[in-house]
C-alpha positions as CSV (number, residue, x, y, z in Angstrom):
1,M,104.2,97.3,107.5
2,S,107.6,95.8,108.3
3,S,109.1,92.4,109.1
4,T,112.2,94.0,110.6
5,L,111.3,97.4,112.2
6,T,109.5,97.8,115.5
7,E,109.1,101.6,115.4
8,G,109.4,104.4,112.8
9,D,111.7,107.4,112.7
10,W,109.0,110.0,112.5
11,N,105.8,110.9,114.3
12,P,103.1,109.8,114.1
13,T,104.2,106.4,112.9
14,T,102.8,103.0,113.8
15,V,104.7,100.0,112.4
16,L,102.4,97.1,111.8
17,P,103.9,93.6,112.1
18,G,102.7,90.3,110.5
19,D,100.3,89.8,107.7
20,P,99.5,93.1,106.0
21,V,96.0,92.0,105.0
22,V,95.1,91.0,108.6
23,S,96.7,94.1,110.1
24,V,95.1,96.6,107.7
25,G,91.8,94.8,107.9
26,E,91.8,95.3,111.6
27,L,92.7,99.0,111.2
28,L,89.8,99.5,108.8
29,R,87.3,98.1,111.2
30,R,88.3,100.8,113.8
31,P,86.6,104.3,113.7
32,G,88.8,107.0,112.4
33,R,90.3,108.7,109.4
34,E,91.3,107.1,106.1
35,L,94.3,105.0,105.5
36,Q,96.7,105.8,102.7
37,I,99.6,103.9,101.0
38,H,102.2,106.0,99.2
39,G,104.6,104.3,96.8
40,S,104.2,100.6,97.8
41,S,102.8,98.8,94.9
42,Y,103.4,95.4,96.5
43,L,101.4,96.3,99.6
44,G,98.7,98.1,97.5
45,D,98.4,95.1,95.2
46,A,97.9,92.7,98.2
47,L,95.3,94.9,99.8
48,L,93.5,95.5,96.5
49,A,93.3,91.7,95.9
50,A,91.9,91.3,99.4
51,G,89.2,93.8,98.7
52,L,90.5,96.3,101.3
53,V,91.1,99.2,98.8
54,H,88.2,101.6,98.1
55,T,90.0,104.3,96.1
56,V,93.0,104.2,93.7
57,R,94.8,107.4,92.9
58,L,97.3,107.4,90.0
59,T,99.6,110.1,88.6
60,V,100.7,109.7,85.0
61,A,103.8,111.7,84.0
62,P,104.4,112.6,80.3
63,T,107.6,110.6,80.2
64,V,108.5,107.3,78.6
65,L,111.2,105.5,80.6
66,R,111.2,102.1,78.7
67,T,112.1,100.3,81.9
68,G,110.6,99.3,85.2
69,R,107.9,96.9,86.4
70,R,104.2,96.6,86.3
71,L,102.4,98.7,89.0
72,L,99.9,96.0,90.0
73,A,101.4,92.7,88.9
74,G,100.2,90.3,91.6
75,T,98.0,87.3,91.3
76,G,94.7,88.8,92.5
77,P,91.5,88.9,90.5
78,A,90.8,91.5,87.8
79,T,89.4,94.6,89.6
80,G,86.9,97.1,88.1
81,L,87.6,100.8,88.5
82,Q,85.3,103.8,87.9
83,L,86.9,107.1,87.2
84,S,85.6,109.5,89.9
85,R,88.0,112.5,89.4
86,H,90.6,113.7,87.0
87,E,92.9,116.7,86.6
88,V,95.6,117.8,84.2
89,T,98.3,120.0,85.7
90,D,100.0,122.8,83.8
91,S,103.1,120.6,83.4
92,G,101.1,117.8,81.8
93,L,100.7,115.5,84.8
94,L,97.5,113.5,84.7
95,L,96.0,113.0,88.2
96,L,93.4,110.2,88.2
97,E,91.2,109.0,91.0
98,Y,89.2,105.8,90.7
99,E,86.6,104.1,92.9
100,V,86.9,100.3,93.2
101,T,83.7,98.7,91.8
102,G,84.5,95.0,92.4
103,S,85.3,92.4,89.8
104,A,86.0,93.5,86.2
105,P,83.7,92.1,83.6
106,L,85.3,91.1,80.3
107,A,84.0,92.5,77.0
108,E,84.8,92.3,73.3
109,F,85.9,95.5,71.5
110,D,87.0,95.2,67.8
111,G,87.9,91.6,68.3
112,L,90.1,92.3,71.4
113,T,89.2,90.9,74.8
114,Q,89.6,93.6,77.4
115,F,88.2,94.7,80.7
116,L,85.3,97.1,81.0
């Protein structure tokens, strides 16, 4: 996705112009392989809010930076996730894979409202 580029520097690359939700939605309706987003939380958040994400893969490093921004901080609805795969590497990285289940129901747990 780009509002300034018309082509990428490596092959195979397709630069998608315009509204990312519309462009990615059109790609998902075509037959073919899966689409992946690496490192773009803004794009990922917009596509998740639009219901275009089926799987979320997260890597948690055993490091506390005490700085940064929220990963998915957009204005979309709360989204339910179901853990489908997990792995811990020898270095302590936690690899998590979640399937998107739809809206996230709220629940009470020890007086705290949280997502199920």
